[in-house]
N, C-alpha and C positions, 0 to 999 in steps of 0.2 A: 727567348724567342730567337729563332734563326734569322740571320740577315737574308734579304731577298735580292736575287739578281733578276733583272728584266732584260729580255732581248726582244726588241720590237723591230719588225721589218716593214718598211713603207716603200711602195713602188708608185711613182707618179705616172699619170696617164701621158700619152704622147703629147708633146708640146707644152706640158705643165711642169717640167723638171725644175726650171728656174724659180717658179712660184713656190712650189713645195719646198725646195731647198731654202729659200729665203724665210719662209714661215717656220720651218724646223729650226733654223739657226736662231730665230727669236726666242725659242724656248730654252736654249742652253743656259744662259747666264741667270735668268730668273729661277729656273729649276735648281741649279746648283746651289742657290741661296736658301732653298726650302729646308725646313726642319726634317732631318732624317735622310737627306740625300748625301750619299757617300761618294758617288761617281755617276756622271751623266755625260757620256761621250757619244757624239754623233759621227757616223762614218758614211762615206759615199763609195759605192762599188766602182772600182777602176775600169771595169769592162762594160758595166751597164750604169751610166750616170743617173738613171732614173730610180735606181735602187738605193735606199738609205737604211742604215741600221743604227738604232740607239742601243748602247750597252750601258746598263744602269745597275747600281748597287744601292740598296736602301737599308736603313737600320731595322725596319720591320715592314710587314705587309700593310699594317694599319697606316703607317706614315706614307707609304706609296699610294694607298687608296685615297688619302687626303689630297695628295698631288693630282691624282686622276680627276678629282672634282674641282681643281683650281680654275680660276677665270682665264688664265693664259692658255690653258688647254682648250677651253670652250672657244676662245678667240681663234686659236689655230684651226679648230674644226670648222668654224664658220668661214674662215679665209680660204680654206682648201676644199670646201664642199664641191664635189664633182670633179676634183683634180687628182684624186688618189685612186689608182687601179686596184691595189692590194694592200691590206694592212693585217699583219699577224702579230700577236703579242704572246710571249712565252714567259711564264713565271718559273724561275729556276732556283735550285738550291745547290750551292757549291759543295762538291764531294771531296775534292783534294786540291 
């Protein structure tokens, strides 16, 4: 099975950047400890602080899908309900 790279883009609504950032930061340590997580890095756009990117690498899609059902992600979704303007998720395969 090929390793899976995830690129997730999250843009907070106006006035909600600090809340979304704090909730995203809570995900980092717990996710890095999950089975199959090889890399889980959170970035913030230098020119648009409301825009965040997760760059992730997983041993397999199955292990990433287990992560997507984890309680800490459900908690994040509840805590940021109505605070995120845009969320996109891209499943990628490294070519070179």
